[in-house]
C-alpha positions in Angstrom: 44.3 -17.8 238.7 45.9 -17.8 235.4 45.1 -20.4 232.5 47.4 -21.8 229.8 46.4 -23.4 226.6 47.6 -27.2 226.3 46.8 -29.5 223.3 43.7 -27.9 222.5 42.4 -27.1 225.8 42.5 -24.0 228.4 43.6 -25.1 231.6 44.6 -23.9 235.0 48.4 -23.4 234.9 48.8 -25.5 237.9 46.6 -28.4 236.3 49.0 -28.4 233.0 51.1 -31.6 232.7 53.0 -33.5 230.2 54.6 -37.0 230.5 57.8 -37.8 232.5 58.4 -39.7 229.4 58.3 -36.4 227.3 61.3 -36.0 225.0 61.4 -32.2 225.6 61.8 -33.1 229.4 64.2 -35.8 228.7 66.1 -34.7 225.8 65.5 -31.0 225.2 64.0 -31.9 222.2 61.6 -29.3 221.3 61.1 -25.7 219.8 59.7 -22.4 220.9 58.9 -18.8 220.0 58.3 -15.6 222.2 55.8 -13.4 221.3 54.4 -9.9 222.4 51.0 -9.0 222.1 49.8 -5.3 222.0 46.2 -4.7 222.5 45.6 -8.4 222.5 47.1 -8.8 219.3 50.5 -10.7 218.5 52.8 -8.4 216.4 53.9 -10.6 213.4 52.1 -13.6 214.4 52.6 -14.9 210.8 56.5 -14.4 210.7 56.6 -16.3 214.2 54.4 -19.2 212.9 56.5 -19.4 209.6 59.9 -19.7 211.5 58.4 -22.2 214.1 57.4 -24.6 211.5 60.8 -24.3 209.7 62.4 -25.2 212.7 60.0 -27.9 213.4 60.9 -29.6 209.9 64.5 -29.3 210.6 64.4 -30.4 214.2 61.7 -33.5 213.4 59.2 -32.0 215.7 55.7 -32.7 214.4 53.0 -29.9 214.6 49.7 -31.0 214.8 47.7 -27.7 214.6 47.0 -25.2 211.9 48.0 -21.5 212.2 44.4 -20.6 212.3 44.0 -23.1 215.4 47.2 -21.6 217.0 45.9 -18.1 216.2 42.3 -18.9 217.8 44.1 -20.5 220.8 46.4 -17.5 221.4 43.1 -15.1 221.3 41.4 -17.3 223.8 44.0 -17.5 226.0 44.5 -13.8 226.2 40.8 -13.4 226.9 40.6 -15.9 229.5 43.7 -14.2 231.4 42.1 -10.9 230.7 45.3 -9.7 229.3 46.1 -6.8 226.9 50.0 -6.1 226.7 51.5 -9.6 227.0 54.2 -11.9 226.7 53.7 -15.2 225.3 55.4 -18.3 224.8 54.3 -20.9 222.1 56.0 -24.3 222.9 56.0 -27.6 221.1 57.9 -30.6 222.4 58.6 -34.2 220.4 56.6 -35.6 223.0 56.5 -39.2 224.2 57.9 -41.9 221.7 56.2 -45.3 221.2 56.4 -48.3 218.6 53.6 -48.4 216.3 53.5 -52.2 214.9 52.5 -50.6 211.6 54.3 -47.5 211.3 57.4 -47.9 213.3 58.5 -45.2 215.7 55.5 -42.7 216.5 55.7 -39.3 218.3 53.0 -37.8 220.3 53.9 -34.0 220.6 52.8 -31.6 223.1 51.8 -28.0 222.1 51.2 -25.5 224.8 51.1 -21.7 225.2 51.5 -19.7 228.2 50.8 -15.8 228.7 51.8 -13.3 231.1 51.5 -9.7 231.7 54.2 -8.0 229.9 57.3 -6.8 232.0 59.1 -4.1 230.1 62.7 -3.5 230.1 63.6 -0.4 232.2 63.1 2.9 230.5 66.8 3.8 231.4 68.1 1.2 229.1 66.4 2.9 226.2 67.4 6.2 227.2 71.1 5.5 228.3 71.5 2.5 226.4 72.4 -1.2 227.7 75.8 -2.5 228.9 76.5 -5.7 227.1 79.3 -8.4 227.7 81.6 -9.9 224.8 81.3 -13.4 226.1 84.3 -15.4 225.2 84.0 -18.5 227.6 81.8 -20.7 225.2 81.8 -20.5 221.4 78.6 -21.0 219.2 79.1 -24.0 217.0 77.3 -23.4 213.5 77.4 -27.3 212.9 75.2 -28.1 215.6 71.9 -29.4 214.3 70.1 -26.9 216.8 72.3 -23.7 215.5 69.7 -21.1 214.3 67.1 -22.5 215.9 65.2 -21.7 219.2 65.1 -25.0 220.9 64.4 -26.0 224.6 68.2 -26.4 225.3 68.9 -22.9 226.6 71.0 -23.6 229.5 74.4 -22.5 227.7 72.7 -19.1 226.9 71.2 -18.7 230.7 75.0 -19.4 231.8 76.2 -16.5 229.6 73.3 -14.2 230.6 74.1 -14.9 234.6 77.8 -14.3 233.7 76.8 -10.8 232.0 74.4 -9.9 235.0 77.3 -10.7 237.6 79.5 -8.1 235.6 76.8 -5.2 235.3 75.6 -6.2 231.9 72.3 -6.8 230.4 73.2 -9.3 227.4 76.2 -11.4 226.5 77.4 -11.3 222.9 78.1 -14.6 221.3 81.0 -15.3 218.7 81.3 -18.5 216.6 84.1 -21.1 216.6 85.7 -19.0 214.1 85.4 -15.7 216.4 82.9 -14.0 214.4 80.1 -12.1 216.1 76.5 -14.2 215.9 74.0 -12.8 218.5 73.1 -12.3 222.0 72.0 -14.8 224.3 68.5 -13.6 223.7 68.8 -11.2 220.8 69.9 -10.4 217.5 72.8 -7.9 217.2 73.0 -4.8 214.8 75.6 -2.2 214.4 75.9 1.1 212.7 78.9 2.2 210.8 78.9 5.1 208.3 75.3 5.3 208.2 74.9 1.7 206.9 73.3 -0.7 209.2 75.1 -4.1 209.3 74.3 -7.3 211.0 75.4 -11.0 210.7 74.1 -13.5 208.1 71.5 -16.3 209.3 71.8 -19.5 207.6 69.1 -18.3 205.3 71.0 -15.3 204.1 74.1 -17.9 203.4 72.0 -19.3 200.6 72.6 -15.8 198.7 75.8 -16.7 196.6 77.1 -13.2 197.2 76.7 -13.0 200.9 78.3 -16.7 201.2 81.0 -16.0 198.9 81.9 -12.8 201.3 81.3 -14.7 204.6 84.5 -16.5 206.0 82.8 -19.2 207.5 80.5 -21.9 206.2 77.5 -22.0 208.3 75.7 -19.6 210.8 74.1 -19.7 214.6 72.0 -16.3 213.8 68.6 -17.1 214.7 66.2 -15.6 212.1 64.8 -13.2 214.6 61.1 -11.8 213.8 62.0 -8.2 215.1 65.4 -8.5 213.0 63.3 -9.2 210.0 60.8 -6.6 210.8 64.2 -3.8 211.0 65.6 -5.1 208.0 62.3 -4.5 206.0 61.8 -1.0 207.7 65.5 0.0 206.8 65.0 -1.0 203.1 61.8 0.7 202.6 63.2 3.9 204.1 66.3 4.1 202.3 68.7 3.0 204.9 71.8 1.1 203.5 71.9 -2.3 204.8 74.5 -4.8 204.5 74.5 -8.5 205.7 78.1 -9.7 206.5 80.3 -11.1 208.9 81.6 -9.0 211.9 84.6 -9.5 214.0 85.1 -8.1 217.3 86.8 -5.0 216.0 83.7 -4.2 213.9 81.6 -4.3 217.1 84.1 -2.0 219.1 84.5 0.5 216.1 80.8 0.9 215.5 79.2 4.4 215.5 76.2 2.6 217.1 74.9 -0.8 218.3 71.5 -2.3 219.2 69.8 -5.6 220.0 66.4 -6.9 218.7 63.8 -9.3 220.2 60.1 -9.4 220.4 60.0 -8.2 223.9 62.7 -5.5 224.0 61.9 -4.4 220.2 65.1 -2.5 219.7 67.6 -1.9 222.6 70.5 0.6 222.2 73.6 -0.6 223.3 76.2 1.9 224.3 78.8 -0.1 225.9 80.6 -3.2 225.4 81.6 -3.7 229.1 83.6 -0.6 229.5 84.2 0.4 226.2 81.6 3.1 225.0 80.1 2.8 221.7 80.1 5.8 219.5 78.9 8.6 221.5 77.9 6.8 224.6 74.4 7.4 224.0 71.7 6.1 221.6 72.5 7.1 218.0 70.6 8.9 215.6 69.8 5.9 213.2 69.2 3.4 216.2 66.5 6.1 217.4 65.0 6.5 213.8 64.5 3.0 213.5 63.0 2.6 217.1 60.5 5.4 216.0 59.8 3.3 212.5 59.3 0.2 214.6 56.8 1.9 216.9 54.8 3.4 214.0 54.6 -0.3 212.6 53.2 -1.5 215.7 50.8 1.6 216.2 49.7 0.7 212.6 49.2 -2.8 213.2 47.2 -2.5 216.3 45.1 0.2 214.8 44.3 -1.8 211.7 41.0 -3.2 213.0 
């Protein structure tokens, strides 16, 4: 029987409960992050918690635990479930609301962490590349308050993923209301053109005057992904040219290489946009180089004890 950590306590999964009046349940008011543990250590946990706190501030979600307490909870949970290689999810809801006669509206947030054995993506995807769908039935709205945050409102993304699966694809790529590429449903997107690495800007990137001046839309839906951040760091430290810029559908279709990133898949080569091959219809050289650099970074991290 597996355990979860909720509001400071380790409990059996089936015993964990939150109020039916929790605003995460009623309104989708909450945030989360998905993490990957290697040998019982979460890779770039500090990055995950940094992003989570930025989202908490933006989405008015109180966090009542310190980073050290959360880190300790993760270690306890992995040990309790006897997990070494694991997928974890840290979720924080705004909780129940009540009126305090002195302070007015009060929120009692809920925080919980779940952990399961890692189920890796099929090796065939890494060897032959994933097929993705250029999704056009919905458009990402950068003016939505949830834009650029991992919130509990994921139904639209899962709808897109279901359509991608029905068409033989492993991910659905989203475009914004200005018809520029933003991300996958659960991933960030990179392309390679003329040996240069390109990816769409996040809202934080748009704070750079030069990037903002050259971006033909005023706000971004792009999640500041943890693996995205690591890939950019690895590229810059290994003299791989990087450009953060707006990408249109033709940039995607004309790319020499393409790949996706998230904490579970790490770096996933994309070799087909529906039936259109990307590059030579196989994982490209720069993609494979970044895969090796990423795995080296992980090996160094887990071997640093």
